[in-house]
Backbone as CSV, one residue per row, in Angstrom:
resi,resn,N_x,N_y,N_z,CA_x,CA_y,CA_z,C_x,C_y,C_z
1,UNK,137.790,180.786,98.587,138.430,181.793,99.407,139.888,182.011,98.989
2,UNK,140.589,180.927,98.675,141.991,181.034,98.276,142.128,181.822,96.971
3,UNK,141.219,181.568,96.014,141.233,182.289,94.743,141.001,183.772,94.972
4,UNK,140.038,184.112,95.812,139.744,185.511,96.108,140.964,186.199,96.721
5,UNK,141.642,185.534,97.628,142.840,186.096,98.254,143.947,186.296,97.217
6,UNK,144.117,185.308,96.332,145.125,185.420,95.275,144.845,186.639,94.398
7,UNK,143.587,186.824,94.005,143.235,187.967,93.165,143.431,189.280,93.896
8,UNK,143.060,189.319,95.169,143.264,190.535,95.959,144.745,190.872,96.054
9,UNK,145.578,189.866,96.261,147.029,190.097,96.324,147.571,190.572,94.977
10,UNK,147.070,190.002,93.892,147.522,190.431,92.561,147.128,191.881,92.299
11,UNK,145.892,192.242,92.655,145.437,193.618,92.452,146.250,194.571,93.311
12,UNK,146.437,194.213,94.586,147.191,195.084,95.487,148.620,195.277,94.979
13,UNK,149.290,194.186,94.653,150.692,194.304,94.257,150.838,195.020,92.918
14,UNK,149.912,194.790,91.994,150.019,195.482,90.701,149.836,196.981,90.899
15,UNK,148.876,197.366,91.728,148.640,198.788,91.992,149.807,199.391,92.767
16,UNK,150.269,198.682,93.777,151.368,199.171,94.612,152.636,199.399,93.787
17,UNK,152.994,198.434,92.981,154.232,198.549,92.204,154.155,199.656,91.155
18,UNK,153.019,199.795,90.511,152.860,200.864,89.531,152.867,202.225,90.232
19,UNK,152.229,202.310,91.390,152.227,203.560,92.145,153.629,203.967,92.591
20,UNK,154.493,202.996,92.872,155.881,203.325,93.219,156.580,204.045,92.067
21,UNK,156.368,203.557,90.852,156.974,204.202,89.684,156.434,205.611,89.492
22,UNK,155.140,205.754,89.629,154.520,207.068,89.441,154.957,208.018,90.551
23,UNK,155.019,207.507,91.783,155.488,208.329,92.901,156.923,208.798,92.689
24,UNK,157.774,207.909,92.196,159.165,208.268,91.896,159.196,209.395,90.868
25,UNK,158.444,209.227,89.795,158.396,210.237,88.742,157.952,211.586,89.301
26,UNK,156.862,211.571,90.042,156.313,212.826,90.560,157.253,213.500,91.556
27,UNK,157.916,212.714,92.384,158.849,213.273,93.364,160.036,213.938,92.666
28,UNK,160.641,213.229,91.746,161.797,213.784,91.028,161.371,214.986,90.199
29,UNK,160.223,214.906,89.578,159.742,216.032,88.768,159.520,217.265,89.646
30,UNK,159.000,217.056,90.846,158.818,218.166,91.788,160.139,218.811,92.156
31,UNK,161.156,217.985,92.368,162.486,218.525,92.685,163.032,219.347,91.519
32,UNK,162.858,218.845,90.312,163.335,219.573,89.139,162.605,220.908,88.999
33,UNK,161.295,220.902,89.205,160.527,222.140,89.083,160.920,223.154,90.169
34,UNK,161.190,222.673,91.382,161.639,223.575,92.450,162.968,224.233,92.084
35,UNK,163.871,223.442,91.538,165.167,223.976,91.120,164.986,225.017,90.014
36,UNK,164.098,224.718,89.091,163.842,225.635,87.984,163.236,226.945,88.499
37,UNK,162.311,226.855,89.440,161.717,228.072,90.031,162.791,228.930,90.678
38,UNK,163.694,228.288,91.408,164.785,229.023,92.060,165.642,229.744,91.027
39,UNK,165.940,229.050,89.933,166.755,229.671,88.893,166.022,230.818,88.209
40,UNK,164.731,230.641,87.995,163.959,231.698,87.336,163.790,232.921,88.230
41,UNK,163.862,232.716,89.545,163.753,233.843,90.481,165.058,234.631,90.577
42,UNK,166.133,234.050,90.063,167.434,234.711,90.099,167.410,235.947,89.211
43,UNK,167.906,237.038,89.742,167.906,238.304,88.993,169.021,238.354,87.946
44,UNK,170.068,237.591,88.196,171.183,237.622,87.246,170.891,236.720,86.057
45,UNK,171.268,237.216,84.913,171.109,236.428,83.695,172.510,236.223,83.130
46,UNK,173.023,235.046,83.389,174.349,234.747,82.848,174.325,233.367,82.206
47,UNK,175.413,233.019,81.616,175.491,231.764,80.863,175.330,230.552,81.780
48,UNK,175.810,230.654,83.005,175.709,229.521,83.934,174.244,229.254,84.309
49,UNK,173.477,230.300,84.574,172.056,230.139,84.888,171.330,229.527,83.695
50,UNK,171.632,230.011,82.493,170.994,229.465,81.296,171.344,227.989,81.119
51,UNK,172.588,227.630,81.346,172.992,226.227,81.226,172.261,225.353,82.235
52,UNK,172.125,225.840,83.459,171.407,225.073,84.483,169.930,224.910,84.116
53,UNK,169.315,225.977,83.623,167.913,225.892,83.215,167.738,224.897,82.062
54,UNK,168.613,224.974,81.079,168.545,224.042,79.951,168.713,222.599,80.425
55,UNK,169.637,222.394,81.365,169.853,221.045,81.901,168.600,220.534,82.607
56,UNK,167.935,221.392,83.365,166.723,220.969,84.068,165.616,220.599,83.093
57,UNK,165.468,221.348,82.016,164.477,220.994,80.991,164.832,219.655,80.345
58,UNK,166.124,219.453,80.076,166.560,218.173,79.495,166.308,217.017,80.457
59,UNK,166.596,217.222,81.756,166.375,216.167,82.748,164.901,215.816,82.856
60,UNK,164.028,216.840,82.750,162.591,216.589,82.801,162.179,215.713,81.617
61,UNK,162.705,216.030,80.450,162.430,215.234,79.250,162.927,213.800,79.440
62,UNK,164.130,213.650,79.958,164.687,212.310,80.175,163.909,211.545,81.245
63,UNK,163.416,212.266,82.255,162.619,211.624,83.300,161.360,211.005,82.697
64,UNK,160.702,211.717,81.793,159.510,211.168,81.143,159.851,209.894,80.373
65,UNK,160.941,209.936,79.641,161.343,208.754,78.865,161.656,207.588,79.788
66,UNK,162.442,207.833,80.822,162.812,206.752,81.737,161.598,206.198,82.480
67,UNK,160.694,207.068,82.873,159.481,206.600,83.552,158.645,205.753,82.608
68,UNK,158.514,206.190,81.369,157.772,205.403,80.381,158.399,204.017,80.223
69,UNK,159.716,203.957,80.101,160.383,202.660,79.935,160.212,201.774,81.166
70,UNK,160.259,202.361,82.354,160.039,201.581,83.578,158.597,201.067,83.626
71,UNK,157.643,201.906,83.241,156.245,201.484,83.234,156.031,200.373,82.201
72,UNK,156.686,200.499,81.067,156.550,199.484,80.029,157.134,198.152,80.517
73,UNK,158.294,198.223,81.159,158.905,197.006,81.715,158.006,196.381,82.765
74,UNK,157.402,197.236,83.573,156.451,196.771,84.578,155.303,196.018,83.901
75,UNK,154.767,196.578,82.810,153.675,195.930,82.082,154.091,194.543,81.608
76,UNK,155.260,194.435,81.015,155.732,193.126,80.548,155.898,192.160,81.714
77,UNK,156.437,192.661,82.818,156.607,191.816,84.007,155.255,191.278,84.478
78,UNK,154.247,192.163,84.520,152.949,191.723,85.018,152.229,190.808,84.043
79,UNK,152.435,190.978,82.783,151.877,190.012,81.834,152.496,188.635,82.085
80,UNK,153.782,188.621,82.380,154.458,187.354,82.681,153.911,186.764,83.986
81,UNK,153.723,187.595,85.019,153.153,187.113,86.283,151.733,186.580,86.082
82,UNK,150.955,187.259,85.268,149.595,186.789,84.995,149.632,185.438,84.292
83,UNK,150.564,185.268,83.396,150.717,183.973,82.725,151.038,182.886,83.748
84,UNK,152.010,183.153,84.621,152.443,182.159,85.609,151.401,181.929,86.701
85,UNK,150.592,182.930,86.984,149.612,182.814,88.058,148.290,182.239,87.577
86,UNK,147.828,182.662,86.401,146.478,182.334,85.972,146.380,181.329,84.838
87,UNK,147.328,181.335,83.912,147.191,180.488,82.721,148.505,179.777,82.397
88,UNK,148.904,178.907,83.287,150.160,178.168,83.095,150.167,177.358,81.806
89,UNK,149.001,176.916,81.378,148.912,176.057,80.194,148.982,176.820,78.875
90,UNK,149.023,178.148,78.920,149.083,178.956,77.694,150.541,179.303,77.403
91,UNK,150.956,179.034,76.173,152.342,179.315,75.791,152.502,180.736,75.282
92,UNK,153.685,181.277,75.486,154.022,182.566,74.889,154.215,182.353,73.389
93,UNK,153.998,183.409,72.627,154.139,183.326,71.177,155.622,183.311,70.828
94,UNK,156.052,182.254,70.142,157.445,182.167,69.704,157.715,183.211,68.638
95,UNK,158.836,183.873,68.750,159.210,184.869,67.769,158.508,186.197,67.966
96,UNK,157.568,186.238,68.882,156.896,187.504,69.175,157.716,188.269,70.186
97,UNK,157.930,189.518,69.921,158.695,190.317,70.863,157.777,191.114,71.753
98,UNK,158.282,191.539,72.858,157.615,192.459,73.758,156.185,192.037,74.045
99,UNK,155.205,192.906,73.802,153.808,192.568,74.109,153.278,191.459,73.218
100,UNK,153.758,191.398,71.990,153.269,190.403,71.048,153.402,188.981,71.559
101,UNK,154.426,188.702,72.331,154.599,187.336,72.832,153.554,186.962,73.870
102,UNK,152.853,187.977,74.433,151.838,187.727,75.449,150.417,187.740,74.902
103,UNK,150.254,187.787,73.590,148.897,187.932,73.062,148.004,186.739,73.402
104,UNK,148.545,185.525,73.446,147.729,184.365,73.837,147.298,184.460,75.298
105,UNK,148.191,184.940,76.142,147.883,185.121,77.562,146.790,186.174,77.720
106,UNK,146.977,187.312,77.057,145.999,188.400,77.154,144.629,187.936,76.646
107,UNK,144.619,187.243,75.533,143.350,186.767,74.961,142.669,185.798,75.921
108,UNK,143.421,184.877,76.483,142.865,183.891,77.421,142.293,184.580,78.661
109,UNK,142.868,185.714,79.027,142.418,186.423,80.227,141.482,187.589,79.895
110,UNK,140.774,187.494,78.772,139.675,188.391,78.499,139.961,189.636,77.682
111,UNK,141.155,189.762,77.126,141.483,190.939,76.333,141.127,190.679,74.870
112,UNK,140.336,191.565,74.319,140.008,191.507,72.896,141.199,192.106,72.147
113,UNK,141.891,191.279,71.387,143.104,191.727,70.703,142.824,192.725,69.581
114,UNK,141.564,192.890,69.213,141.222,193.922,68.222,140.709,195.198,68.909
115,UNK,140.688,195.198,70.238,140.165,196.351,70.978,141.109,197.543,70.892
116,UNK,140.547,198.717,71.127,141.342,199.941,71.153,142.401,199.855,72.249
117,UNK,142.053,199.281,73.388,143.003,199.162,74.494,144.250,198.395,74.059
118,UNK,144.076,197.223,73.482,145.229,196.415,73.068,146.008,197.109,71.949
119,UNK,145.292,197.703,70.998,145.969,198.391,69.901,146.757,199.600,70.406
120,UNK,146.202,200.318,71.373,146.928,201.450,71.960,148.201,200.984,72.662
121,UNK,148.112,199.859,73.363,149.309,199.337,74.037,150.330,198.838,73.016
122,UNK,149.862,198.286,71.917,150.785,197.890,70.850,151.450,199.122,70.230
123,UNK,150.722,200.244,70.147,151.333,201.487,69.677,152.394,201.975,70.662
124,UNK,152.126,201.811,71.953,153.129,202.167,72.960,154.384,201.311,72.777
125,UNK,154.187,200.073,72.345,155.328,199.197,72.051,156.184,199.790,70.932
126,UNK,155.553,200.375,69.928,156.304,201.001,68.833,157.123,202.188,69.348
127,UNK,156.535,202.971,70.240,157.258,204.107,70.830,158.424,203.590,71.655
128,UNK,158.182,202.564,72.442,159.247,201.945,73.255,160.383,201.438,72.368
129,UNK,160.033,200.773,71.276,161.058,200.249,70.371,161.894,201.375,69.769
130,UNK,161.243,202.472,69.414,161.959,203.624,68.858,162.948,204.173,69.882
131,UNK,162.500,204.280,71.123,163.377,204.821,72.174,164.538,203.865,72.452
132,UNK,164.239,202.583,72.566,165.290,201.624,72.917,166.255,201.315,71.771
133,UNK,165.729,201.191,70.576,166.568,200.721,69.474,167.133,201.826,68.593
134,UNK,166.567,203.049,68.722,167.069,204.163,67.907,167.287,205.416,68.756
135,UNK,167.327,205.221,70.077,167.510,206.339,71.014,166.486,207.451,70.760
136,UNK,165.286,207.034,70.352,164.205,207.983,70.113,164.250,208.684,68.772
137,UNK,165.280,208.407,67.979,165.440,209.083,66.682,164.628,208.350,65.619
138,UNK,163.611,209.008,65.138,162.646,208.391,64.233,163.263,208.039,62.882
139,UNK,164.163,208.870,62.376,164.735,208.625,61.050,165.597,207.366,61.001
140,UNK,165.994,206.834,62.148,166.806,205.619,62.161,165.972,204.338,62.140
141,UNK,164.662,204.476,62.218,163.787,203.309,62.223,163.647,202.719,60.826
142,UNK,163.397,201.426,60.782,163.159,200.764,59.510,161.851,201.253,58.888
143,UNK,160.834,201.478,59.733,159.531,201.966,59.263,159.157,203.225,60.067
144,UNK,159.781,204.354,59.779,159.531,205.569,60.566,158.097,206.082,60.466
145,UNK,157.417,205.818,59.352,156.066,206.346,59.184,155.106,205.772,60.224
146,UNK,155.337,204.552,60.642,154.469,203.917,61.645,154.480,204.729,62.941
147,UNK,155.666,205.113,63.403,155.794,205.896,64.634,155.275,207.313,64.415
148,UNK,155.557,207.894,63.260,155.049,209.239,62.962,153.525,209.262,63.012
149,UNK,152.896,208.240,62.476,151.426,208.166,62.477,150.885,208.106,63.911
150,UNK,151.526,207.335,64.762,151.110,207.244,66.168,151.242,208.606,66.843
151,UNK,152.347,209.269,66.608,152.608,210.569,67.230,151.643,211.631,66.724
152,UNK,151.284,211.558,65.456,150.419,212.570,64.848,148.950,212.423,65.213
153,UNK,148.576,211.321,65.889,147.186,211.155,66.308,146.801,212.300,67.238
154,UNK,145.549,212.710,67.146,145.063,213.811,67.973,145.207,213.464,69.453
155,UNK,145.725,214.399,70.225,145.920,214.241,71.674,146.778,213.030,72.034
156,UNK,147.787,212.744,71.223,148.635,211.577,71.503,149.512,211.778,72.731
157,UNK,149.812,213.030,73.061,150.725,213.282,74.174,152.173,213.074,73.777
158,UNK,152.385,212.919,72.489,153.723,212.700,71.943,153.996,213.768,70.894
159,UNK,155.258,214.074,70.710,155.629,214.955,69.610,157.038,214.611,69.155
160,UNK,157.416,215.203,68.049,158.755,215.011,67.495,159.489,216.335,67.591
161,UNK,160.654,216.299,68.222,161.513,217.481,68.313,162.904,217.056,67.863
162,UNK,163.381,217.715,66.824,164.705,217.409,66.264,164.848,215.913,65.972
163,UNK,163.813,215.356,65.348,163.801,213.961,64.901,163.672,212.947,66.043
164,UNK,163.416,213.407,67.263,163.311,212.481,68.399,161.919,212.512,69.020
165,UNK,161.512,211.354,69.547,160.237,211.239,70.247,160.331,211.998,71.566
166,UNK,159.305,212.817,71.839,159.200,213.517,73.116,157.903,213.061,73.775
167,UNK,158.016,212.631,75.028,156.883,212.108,75.791,156.434,213.157,76.794
168,UNK,155.123,213.395,76.861,154.574,214.373,77.806,154.053,213.680,79.062
169,UNK,153.758,214.493,80.064,153.118,213.970,81.278,151.760,213.364,80.945
170,UNK,151.051,213.975,80.010,149.738,213.454,79.609,149.864,212.040,79.036
171,UNK,150.909,211.813,78.267,151.108,210.476,77.702,151.374,209.462,78.813
172,UNK,152.183,209.849,79.791,152.458,208.942,80.907,151.181,208.623,81.672
173,UNK,150.353,209.614,81.882,149.087,209.391,82.588,148.190,208.457,81.783
174,UNK,148.100,208.698,80.477,147.306,207.842,79.602,147.820,206.397,79.636
175,UNK,149.135,206.248,79.576,149.741,204.917,79.581,149.444,204.210,80.903
176,UNK,149.564,204.915,81.998,149.248,204.370,83.315,147.798,203.873,83.354
177,UNK,146.874,204.689,82.870,145.459,204.306,82.871,145.216,203.058,82.032
178,UNK,145.887,202.950,80.894,145.707,201.776,80.038,146.303,200.518,80.655
179,UNK,147.430,200.642,81.325,148.001,199.483,82.030,147.009,199.005,83.084
180,UNK,146.468,199.938,83.853,145.505,199.578,84.902,144.268,198.906,84.329
181,UNK,143.752,199.426,83.213,142.575,198.823,82.564,142.876,197.389,82.135
182,UNK,144.034,197.192,81.519,144.401,195.869,81.034,144.473,194.874,82.190
183,UNK,145.182,195.232,83.244,145.334,194.313,84.368,144.004,194.067,85.063
184,UNK,143.174,195.086,85.151,141.864,194.930,85.777,141.011,193.922,85.006
185,UNK,140.995,194.043,83.683,140.225,193.100,82.853,140.757,191.684,83.040
186,UNK,142.076,191.529,83.022,142.671,190.194,83.109,142.406,189.537,84.459
187,UNK,142.531,190.293,85.527,142.326,189.728,86.862,140.848,189.413,87.093
188,UNK,139.958,190.305,86.636,138.513,190.042,86.780,138.104,188.823,85.958
189,UNK,138.676,188.690,84.759,138.346,187.554,83.914,138.734,186.263,84.611
190,UNK,139.912,186.236,85.229,140.341,185.034,85.914,139.444,184.741,87.105
191,UNK,139.052,185.774,87.850,138.195,185.588,89.018,136.852,184.992,88.586
192,UNK,136.339,185.428,87.440,135.059,184.939,86.956,135.161,183.505,86.421
193,UNK,136.327,183.183,85.850,136.484,181.837,85.273,136.751,180.799,86.341
194,UNK,137.238,181.251,87.499,137.519,180.314,88.579,138.787,179.521,88.387
195,UNK,139.718,180.035,87.587,141.008,179.352,87.429,141.691,179.240,88.777
196,UNK,142.247,178.081,89.107,142.933,177.936,90.395,144.279,178.608,90.383
């Protein structure tokens, strides 16, 4: 009974916390779109209206990036919680950064490290690294072709504009779904194994 309660709490809190991030994104995005509609309804066309419209488009772009980074941080946090909750005896990978340091934890909790799910999340790590370490500018990366290849995949939800990574709403939705799949597999695996 205690194990079942622990798993229920982990599922609830993981869903709740991720939903807070998504709710924040959607609320702010709605405000930006309302402002943009108001500006587009304006009959006057002057430089100030154009500047405000451009700013709103830029803020929408930045909102996607910030939401992605918050979701990515959330993923790392939950991998750490899963390690502390389910597999205390598994060590993090030394010298592994970001998701790579959790590969032993993920494997122990039922994730196939050669699966499309894990590889897709590792690709998201490359996008995150580009944004954090090169401010999204692909040409500043040590291996820019790696990120270009990820972006060029069909229906990636990513594109390059003026040498920078641009994240779409579709990409955020895809990333959210993959985070949920990963955590679901890990929590179910632990429930089946009976880890205390």
